[in-house]
C-alpha positions as CSV (number, residue, x, y, z in Angstrom):
1,M,-96.4,-82.6,-140.2
2,K,-93.8,-83.1,-137.4
3,G,-92.0,-86.1,-139.3
4,A,-91.2,-83.5,-142.1
5,A,-90.3,-81.0,-139.8
6,D,-88.1,-83.3,-138.1
7,G,-86.7,-84.1,-141.6
8,K,-86.0,-81.0,-142.3
9,R,-84.1,-79.9,-138.9
10,I,-81.7,-83.1,-139.6
11,H,-81.2,-82.0,-143.1
12,R,-80.0,-78.6,-142.0
13,A,-78.2,-79.9,-139.0
14,A,-76.5,-82.9,-141.3
15,A,-75.5,-80.0,-143.9
16,A,-73.7,-78.2,-140.8
17,G,-71.9,-81.0,-140.0
18,L,-70.9,-81.5,-143.8
19,L,-69.8,-77.9,-143.9
20,A,-67.4,-77.9,-140.6
21,P,-64.7,-80.0,-141.9
22,V,-64.5,-78.8,-145.5
23,V,-64.1,-75.2,-143.8
24,F,-61.8,-75.9,-141.3
25,V,-59.4,-77.8,-143.2
26,T,-60.0,-76.1,-146.6
27,T,-59.1,-72.7,-144.7
28,F,-55.8,-73.5,-143.0
29,A,-54.3,-75.5,-146.1
30,M,-54.6,-72.4,-147.6
31,L,-53.3,-70.2,-145.1
32,G,-50.5,-71.9,-144.9
33,W,-49.8,-71.6,-148.5
34,L,-50.4,-67.8,-148.6
35,Q,-47.8,-67.5,-146.0
36,P,-44.3,-68.3,-147.2
37,A,-42.6,-68.1,-143.9
38,Y,-45.4,-71.0,-142.5
39,R,-43.7,-74.2,-142.2
40,P,-46.9,-76.9,-142.0
41,N,-44.7,-79.9,-141.0
42,S,-43.4,-77.9,-137.8
43,M,-46.0,-75.4,-136.8
44,F,-49.3,-75.5,-135.5
45,V,-52.7,-74.7,-137.2
46,S,-53.3,-72.5,-134.4
47,E,-49.9,-70.3,-135.4
48,L,-51.8,-69.4,-138.4
49,S,-53.7,-66.8,-136.3
50,I,-50.8,-64.9,-135.9
51,G,-49.5,-62.4,-138.7
52,P,-51.4,-60.1,-140.6
53,L,-53.7,-63.1,-142.5
54,G,-54.1,-64.0,-138.5
55,W,-57.8,-62.9,-138.7
56,L,-58.7,-65.6,-141.2
57,Q,-57.7,-68.3,-138.9
58,I,-59.2,-66.4,-136.1
59,V,-62.7,-66.1,-138.2
60,N,-61.8,-70.3,-139.2
61,F,-62.3,-71.4,-135.6
62,I,-65.5,-69.2,-134.5
63,V,-67.1,-70.5,-137.7
64,T,-66.2,-74.2,-137.5
65,G,-67.1,-74.2,-134.2
66,A,-70.4,-72.5,-134.7
67,L,-71.1,-75.2,-137.3
68,I,-70.3,-78.3,-135.0
69,F,-72.2,-76.7,-132.3
70,F,-75.3,-76.2,-134.3
71,F,-74.8,-79.8,-135.7
72,A,-74.8,-80.9,-132.3
73,R,-77.5,-79.1,-131.0
74,E,-80.1,-79.7,-133.7
75,L,-79.5,-83.4,-134.7
76,Q,-81.3,-85.8,-133.7
77,L,-79.3,-89.2,-134.0
78,P,-81.0,-92.0,-135.2
79,F,-80.3,-94.1,-132.4
80,A,-82.7,-96.0,-129.4
81,D,-79.9,-95.3,-126.8
82,R,-81.0,-92.1,-126.1
83,K,-79.0,-91.2,-123.1
84,R,-75.6,-92.0,-125.1
85,T,-77.0,-90.0,-127.7
86,R,-77.3,-87.3,-125.3
87,V,-73.7,-87.4,-124.2
88,V,-72.3,-87.6,-127.6
89,S,-74.6,-84.2,-128.4
90,V,-73.0,-82.6,-125.4
91,L,-69.8,-83.1,-126.1
92,L,-70.0,-82.2,-129.4
93,Q,-71.7,-78.9,-128.3
94,I,-68.6,-78.5,-125.9
95,M,-66.0,-78.9,-128.7
96,G,-68.0,-76.2,-130.3
97,L,-67.9,-74.0,-128.1
98,C,-64.3,-74.6,-127.5
99,L,-63.5,-74.0,-131.0
100,I,-65.2,-70.9,-131.1
101,G,-63.4,-69.8,-127.8
102,S,-59.8,-70.7,-129.5
103,G,-60.4,-68.1,-132.1
104,P,-60.1,-64.8,-130.1
105,F,-57.5,-66.3,-127.6
106,I,-54.3,-66.1,-130.2
107,T,-51.8,-69.3,-129.2
108,D,-48.2,-68.3,-128.1
109,P,-45.9,-69.5,-131.2
110,A,-44.3,-72.7,-131.3
111,S,-46.7,-74.2,-128.5
112,L,-49.3,-76.1,-128.0
113,F,-49.4,-77.5,-124.3
114,N,-46.6,-74.7,-122.6
115,Q,-48.4,-71.6,-123.2
116,H,-46.6,-68.1,-121.8
117,T,-49.1,-65.5,-122.3
118,V,-52.8,-65.0,-120.9
119,H,-54.3,-65.5,-124.2
120,G,-52.0,-68.3,-125.1
121,L,-53.0,-70.1,-122.0
122,I,-56.4,-69.7,-122.7
123,H,-56.4,-71.0,-126.0
124,G,-54.4,-74.0,-124.8
125,I,-56.7,-75.2,-122.3
126,F,-59.4,-74.6,-125.3
127,G,-57.3,-76.5,-127.6
128,A,-56.4,-79.4,-124.8
129,A,-60.4,-79.8,-124.6
130,V,-60.9,-80.2,-128.2
131,F,-58.0,-82.9,-128.6
132,S,-59.4,-84.5,-125.6
133,L,-63.0,-84.7,-126.8
134,A,-62.2,-86.0,-130.0
135,P,-61.6,-89.6,-129.0
136,V,-64.3,-89.2,-126.6
137,I,-66.6,-88.4,-128.9
138,C,-65.6,-91.2,-131.6
139,F,-65.7,-93.8,-128.7
140,F,-69.2,-93.0,-127.8
141,V,-70.6,-92.9,-131.3
142,Y,-69.3,-96.2,-132.0
143,R,-70.9,-97.2,-128.7
144,L,-74.4,-96.4,-130.0
145,F,-74.0,-98.5,-133.1
146,P,-76.2,-101.6,-133.4
147,K,-74.9,-104.8,-134.1
148,S,-76.1,-105.0,-137.4
149,A,-74.5,-106.0,-141.1
150,R,-75.6,-102.2,-142.2
151,W,-73.8,-100.3,-139.7
152,R,-70.8,-102.7,-138.8
153,G,-68.5,-101.3,-141.7
154,W,-69.1,-97.7,-140.0
155,A,-68.4,-99.0,-136.3
156,V,-65.1,-100.4,-137.6
157,W,-64.1,-97.1,-139.0
158,T,-65.1,-95.1,-136.2
159,L,-63.3,-97.3,-133.7
160,L,-59.8,-97.3,-135.9
161,V,-60.4,-93.5,-135.9
162,C,-60.7,-93.4,-132.3
163,C,-57.4,-95.3,-131.9
164,L,-55.6,-93.4,-134.6
165,L,-56.4,-90.5,-132.3
166,V,-55.4,-91.5,-128.9
167,V,-52.2,-93.2,-130.6
168,T,-51.6,-89.3,-132.5
169,I,-52.3,-87.5,-129.4
170,G,-49.4,-89.5,-127.7
171,F,-47.4,-88.5,-130.7
172,L,-48.2,-84.7,-130.3
173,K,-47.3,-84.8,-126.7
174,T,-43.9,-86.4,-127.4
175,S,-43.0,-83.9,-130.1
176,Q,-43.4,-81.1,-128.0
177,F,-40.3,-81.4,-126.6
178,P,-37.4,-79.8,-128.2
179,R,-35.0,-82.6,-128.1
180,S,-37.7,-85.0,-129.6
181,E,-36.8,-86.6,-132.8
182,L,-40.5,-85.7,-133.4
183,Y,-40.1,-81.7,-132.9
184,A,-39.7,-80.8,-136.7
185,W,-42.7,-82.6,-137.1
186,K,-45.4,-81.6,-134.8
187,G,-47.1,-79.5,-137.2
188,L,-47.7,-82.5,-139.7
189,I,-49.0,-84.9,-136.2
190,Q,-51.3,-82.5,-135.3
191,R,-52.8,-82.6,-139.0
192,V,-53.4,-86.2,-139.1
193,F,-55.2,-85.9,-135.7
194,L,-57.3,-82.7,-137.1
195,V,-57.6,-84.1,-140.7
196,A,-58.4,-87.7,-139.3
197,F,-61.6,-86.3,-136.8
198,M,-62.8,-84.0,-139.4
199,A,-62.9,-86.9,-142.1
200,W,-64.9,-88.9,-139.7
201,L,-67.2,-85.7,-138.8
202,F,-67.9,-85.4,-142.2
203,G,-68.9,-88.8,-142.8
204,L,-70.7,-89.2,-139.9
205,S,-73.1,-86.5,-141.4
206,I,-73.1,-88.2,-144.8
207,T,-74.3,-91.6,-143.3
208,I,-76.8,-89.7,-140.8
209,L,-78.1,-87.7,-144.1
210,R,-78.5,-91.0,-145.9
211,T,-80.7,-92.4,-143.2
212,S,-82.7,-89.8,-141.8
213,S,-85.8,-91.0,-143.6
214,E,-85.1,-94.4,-141.8
215,A,-86.9,-95.5,-138.4
216,V,-85.1,-95.6,-134.9
217,L,-82.6,-98.2,-135.2
218,R,-82.5,-100.7,-133.0
């Protein structure tokens, strides 16, 4: 009975992990298309919270954060290293809470690291936490994978995504300066980061779902 209950718990959690990236990316892509004045190449995802349809992006942040929090809290990762597994769970829960907090506190226009209002500053703090946690989470998950042929391929992809996220953060920071050649592309750079991490989370959820019936990996 306990094994069956754990299996259902893992399936529910993995389903949340699958749903979060789909909801988040699909919603901000559709909202960008529905707003003619919005320029995805040069404007951040958070700026979709501004305007008549802004409440949809606010809800998007909250729902996505709640799904990631549930995924992290309920999922029993199938690894023998319980200490690192716990660290991954806690970091993902913090990320989920930061995404939830990002919703009600609307960003300032055309700003990611330089917010001018109180609500913009709070949004910026939550956002900075999310962007900082993403590569750290990938790195810890990479360290969880055992040295086996079965998981080696996924481990390599996890490390590559981690490196991509770190590099993208550097480009994103550089793009904040109006005189930067990347300034007109800061929205696209941010999307590369977000889509890469969300695609990785989606893949991780599928992988865990497929292996949920197996014994703890050693």
